[in-house]
C-alpha positions as CSV (number, residue, x, y, z in Angstrom):
1,M,23.0,17.6,-63.9
2,R,21.4,20.4,-61.8
3,F,17.8,21.0,-62.8
4,F,16.0,24.3,-62.5
5,T,12.2,24.2,-62.6
6,G,10.6,26.8,-64.9
7,L,7.7,28.6,-63.2
8,H,4.8,30.7,-64.4
9,Q,4.5,32.6,-61.1
10,P,7.5,34.0,-59.2
11,S,5.5,33.6,-55.9
12,D,5.7,29.8,-56.5
13,A,9.5,29.9,-56.4
14,R,9.6,29.6,-52.6
15,H,8.6,25.9,-53.0
16,F,11.7,25.0,-55.0
17,D,15.4,24.8,-54.3
18,D,16.3,25.7,-57.9
19,A,14.0,27.9,-59.9
20,F,14.0,29.4,-63.4
21,V,11.9,32.6,-63.7
22,S,11.5,34.8,-66.8
23,V,11.9,38.6,-66.6
24,K,8.6,38.8,-68.4
25,R,6.9,37.6,-65.2
26,L,8.7,40.2,-63.1
27,R,8.4,43.4,-65.1
28,M,5.0,44.3,-63.7
29,R,5.7,43.1,-60.2
30,K,6.4,45.6,-57.5
31,S,7.3,43.6,-54.4
32,D,10.2,41.2,-53.8
33,F,9.5,37.5,-53.8
34,V,10.8,34.5,-51.8
35,V,13.3,32.3,-53.8
36,R,16.3,30.2,-53.1
37,D,18.8,29.6,-55.9
38,W,17.5,30.8,-59.3
39,I,18.2,31.8,-62.8
40,M,16.5,34.8,-64.5
41,D,15.6,34.2,-68.1
42,S,15.6,37.0,-70.6
43,G,12.4,35.9,-72.2
44,A,14.2,35.7,-75.6
45,F,12.2,33.0,-77.2
46,T,8.7,34.4,-76.7
47,E,9.9,38.0,-77.4
48,I,11.5,37.3,-80.7
49,R,9.0,34.7,-81.7
50,A,6.2,37.2,-81.3
51,H,7.8,40.4,-82.4
52,G,10.9,39.6,-84.4
53,A,13.1,41.7,-82.2
54,Y,13.6,42.8,-78.6
55,R,11.3,45.5,-77.5
56,H,13.4,46.1,-74.4
57,S,16.9,47.4,-74.6
58,V,20.0,46.0,-72.9
59,A,19.9,48.9,-70.5
60,E,16.3,48.1,-69.5
61,Y,17.1,44.5,-69.0
62,A,20.1,45.4,-66.9
63,R,17.9,47.5,-64.6
64,E,15.6,44.5,-64.2
65,I,18.6,42.3,-63.2
66,R,19.8,44.8,-60.6
67,R,16.2,45.1,-59.2
68,W,15.6,41.4,-58.8
69,R,19.1,40.0,-57.9
70,V,18.4,41.0,-54.3
71,C,15.8,38.2,-54.1
72,G,17.3,34.9,-53.0
73,R,20.5,33.9,-54.7
74,M,20.5,34.8,-58.4
75,L,23.0,32.4,-59.9
76,A,22.8,33.9,-63.4
77,A,20.8,36.1,-65.7
78,V,20.6,34.8,-69.2
79,A,21.9,37.1,-72.0
80,Q,19.5,38.4,-74.6
81,D,20.2,35.8,-77.3
82,W,18.8,35.4,-80.8
83,M,17.5,31.9,-81.6
84,C,18.2,30.2,-84.9
85,E,15.4,27.8,-85.6
86,P,14.1,28.3,-89.2
87,H,10.8,29.8,-88.2
88,I,12.5,32.3,-85.8
89,V,14.9,33.3,-88.6
90,K,12.0,33.9,-90.9
91,R,10.3,36.0,-88.2
92,T,13.4,38.3,-87.8
93,L,13.8,38.6,-91.5
94,I,10.2,39.8,-91.7
95,A,10.8,42.3,-88.9
96,D,13.8,43.6,-90.7
97,G,11.9,44.0,-93.9
98,L,13.8,41.3,-95.7
99,L,10.9,38.9,-96.2
100,P,7.3,39.7,-97.2
101,V,4.8,40.0,-94.4
102,P,2.1,37.2,-94.6
103,A,-1.3,38.4,-95.5
104,G,-3.3,39.7,-92.6
105,C,-0.2,40.1,-90.3
106,E,1.7,43.0,-89.0
107,R,5.5,43.4,-89.5
108,H,6.2,43.5,-85.8
109,G,3.0,41.7,-84.6
110,P,2.6,38.0,-83.7
111,I,2.7,35.6,-86.6
112,S,1.7,32.0,-86.2
113,D,4.3,29.3,-86.5
114,A,2.2,27.6,-89.2
115,L,2.4,30.7,-91.4
116,L,6.1,31.1,-90.7
117,K,6.9,27.5,-91.5
118,A,4.9,27.8,-94.8
119,L,7.2,30.6,-96.0
120,Y,10.0,29.5,-98.3
121,L,13.5,30.3,-97.2
122,P,16.6,29.0,-99.1
123,E,19.1,27.1,-97.1
124,W,21.9,29.6,-98.0
125,Q,19.7,32.5,-96.7
126,H,19.0,30.7,-93.4
127,A,22.7,29.9,-93.0
128,A,23.6,33.5,-93.6
129,R,21.0,34.7,-91.1
130,V,22.3,32.3,-88.4
131,Q,25.5,34.2,-88.5
132,V,23.7,37.5,-88.1
133,H,21.9,36.1,-85.0
134,Q,25.1,34.8,-83.6
135,R,26.7,38.3,-83.9
136,R,23.7,40.0,-82.4
137,T,23.8,37.5,-79.5
138,I,27.4,38.4,-78.7
139,E,26.7,42.1,-79.1
140,R,24.0,42.0,-76.5
141,Y,26.1,39.8,-74.2
142,D,29.0,42.3,-74.4
143,A,26.7,45.3,-73.7
144,L,25.2,43.5,-70.7
145,L,28.6,42.9,-69.3
146,E,29.4,46.5,-69.7
147,A,26.2,47.4,-67.8
148,D,27.7,46.1,-64.6
149,T,24.6,44.4,-63.2
150,G,26.4,42.7,-60.3
151,A,25.1,39.3,-61.5
152,Y,26.7,36.5,-63.6
153,I,25.5,36.9,-67.2
154,L,25.0,33.5,-68.8
155,P,26.3,33.6,-72.4
156,V,24.4,31.6,-74.9
157,L,25.7,29.6,-77.8
158,Q,23.4,29.7,-80.8
159,G,23.1,27.9,-84.1
160,F,21.1,25.3,-85.9
161,A,23.5,22.7,-87.4
162,P,26.2,21.4,-85.0
163,E,28.9,23.2,-86.9
164,D,27.1,26.5,-86.3
165,Y,27.6,26.1,-82.6
166,V,31.3,25.4,-83.1
167,A,31.6,28.5,-85.1
168,H,29.8,30.5,-82.4
169,V,32.2,29.2,-79.7
170,R,35.1,30.4,-81.9
171,L,33.3,33.8,-82.4
172,Y,33.1,34.2,-78.6
173,G,36.8,33.6,-78.4
174,A,38.4,34.6,-75.2
175,R,35.1,35.8,-73.8
176,L,34.5,32.2,-72.8
177,G,36.9,31.4,-70.0
178,P,38.0,27.9,-68.7
179,E,35.1,25.8,-67.4
180,Q,32.6,28.7,-68.0
181,W,28.9,28.1,-67.5
182,V,27.3,28.6,-70.9
183,G,23.8,28.2,-72.3
184,V,22.9,26.2,-75.4
185,G,20.1,27.7,-77.4
186,S,17.7,26.6,-80.2
187,V,17.5,23.0,-78.9
188,C,14.1,23.0,-77.2
189,K,12.3,22.1,-80.5
190,R,14.5,19.0,-80.9
191,N,13.3,17.4,-77.7
192,G,11.4,14.6,-79.5
193,T,14.7,13.3,-80.9
194,P,17.4,13.3,-78.2
195,A,20.0,12.2,-80.7
196,E,19.7,15.7,-82.4
197,V,20.3,17.4,-79.1
198,A,23.2,15.1,-78.3
199,V,24.9,15.8,-81.6
200,V,24.9,19.5,-80.9
201,L,26.2,19.0,-77.4
202,L,28.9,16.7,-78.7
203,A,30.1,19.2,-81.3
204,I,30.5,21.8,-78.6
205,K,32.2,19.4,-76.2
206,R,34.7,18.4,-78.9
207,E,35.6,22.1,-79.4
208,R,35.5,23.0,-75.7
209,P,35.2,20.0,-73.4
210,D,35.7,22.3,-70.4
211,L,32.6,24.3,-70.9
212,R,29.7,23.7,-68.4
213,L,26.6,23.5,-70.6
214,H,23.1,24.5,-69.7
215,G,20.2,23.2,-71.8
216,F,17.2,25.5,-72.2
217,G,13.6,24.3,-72.2
218,L,14.3,20.6,-72.5
219,K,11.5,18.1,-72.1
220,T,11.2,14.6,-70.6
221,T,12.4,12.8,-73.7
222,A,15.7,14.7,-73.8
223,L,16.2,15.0,-70.1
224,A,15.7,11.2,-69.7
225,D,18.4,10.5,-72.3
226,P,21.6,9.4,-70.5
227,L,24.0,10.8,-73.2
228,V,22.3,14.2,-73.2
229,R,22.3,14.3,-69.4
230,S,26.0,13.3,-69.3
231,M,27.0,16.4,-71.2
232,L,24.8,18.9,-69.4
233,H,25.9,20.7,-66.2
234,S,22.4,22.1,-65.8
235,A,19.0,22.4,-67.5
236,D,15.6,24.0,-67.1
237,S,12.1,23.1,-68.3
238,M,8.5,24.0,-68.0
239,A,7.3,20.8,-69.6
240,W,5.5,19.9,-66.4
241,C,2.6,22.3,-67.3
242,M,2.0,20.7,-70.7
243,D,2.1,17.2,-69.0
244,A,-0.5,18.3,-66.5
245,W,-2.7,19.9,-69.1
246,R,-2.7,16.8,-71.3
247,A,-3.7,14.7,-68.2
248,G,-6.6,17.1,-67.5
249,R,-4.9,18.5,-64.3
250,N,-4.2,22.1,-63.3
251,S,-1.3,23.3,-65.4
252,N,-0.7,26.3,-63.1
253,D,-0.4,24.3,-59.9
254,Y,3.2,24.4,-58.5
255,R,2.6,20.9,-57.0
256,E,2.5,19.6,-60.6
257,A,5.9,21.1,-61.1
258,K,7.2,19.6,-57.9
259,R,6.0,16.1,-58.9
260,W,7.4,16.4,-62.5
261,A,10.8,17.8,-61.3
262,L,11.2,15.0,-58.8
263,N,10.7,12.4,-61.5
264,I,13.4,14.1,-63.6
265,T,16.0,14.5,-60.8
266,S,15.5,11.1,-59.2
267,R,16.2,8.9,-62.3
268,P,18.7,6.1,-61.3
269,V,21.2,6.8,-64.1
270,Q,24.3,8.1,-62.2
271,H,26.3,4.9,-62.8
272,L,25.7,5.2,-66.5
273,L,26.5,9.0,-66.5
274,D,29.8,8.3,-64.9
275,F,30.6,5.8,-67.6
276,L,29.5,8.1,-70.4
277,R,31.6,11.0,-69.0
278,V,34.7,8.9,-69.9
279,T,33.6,7.1,-73.0
280,A,31.1,9.2,-75.0
281,A,32.9,10.0,-78.2
282,G,36.1,10.7,-76.3
283,C,34.5,13.9,-75.0
284,P,34.3,14.2,-71.1
285,A,31.4,16.2,-69.8
């Protein structure tokens, strides 16, 4: 598994072989930055979580990709996907005028996770909305490909239940070629229970064992799980800053990121991974 360290500051990327940098950190920047191999993130989670929709069009994002792909070696730019966690689904329903706005909040303004989780949403409505988010994810992916950015656009599989991800693979259809590198979204909130992440990855692997999967925003618990790692081609995380903060250290210091990433990438599990590639539910990674 190749690991990309998520960074607050693009200027810190020079200290890493593999970096993960959000377009949100680059929009106001004027000068180039030093970086080796890296992935540009679309900032989807924070954008939709806060506003219930994208404030930046596909064309705007495409311009940012063209601007920044000259720095280092941009391996991929993540498509503008739509997450499917229940509180995110509620947020987009509010933005679309399909759920009432909580008292004291604005329709397109930030709403706390606590308020969103307190809102009632029937399971059937969540399931129907997942399908809407999946279609929107593919629509933005198609539009970004048509924009001809010159960079590899990383498609993202979205869902909530394992079968949702299988349905999304099928909805992409021929867009996903053999052994294509593909992101897996809406898993970062399941980090505390790696089995939940593994079940999602297994479902995708059963449908398309050839796909090379990227896990977004995984934390130590999930990244340390041998079964999860065996099914991932790559992953990214910014969990280092929370670990540093909890320990009373500087959560903006790139050296904290270096220390944390080394701990993740140096775990002696290769022999177990090799075994799991062959035996894990009959699904080779």
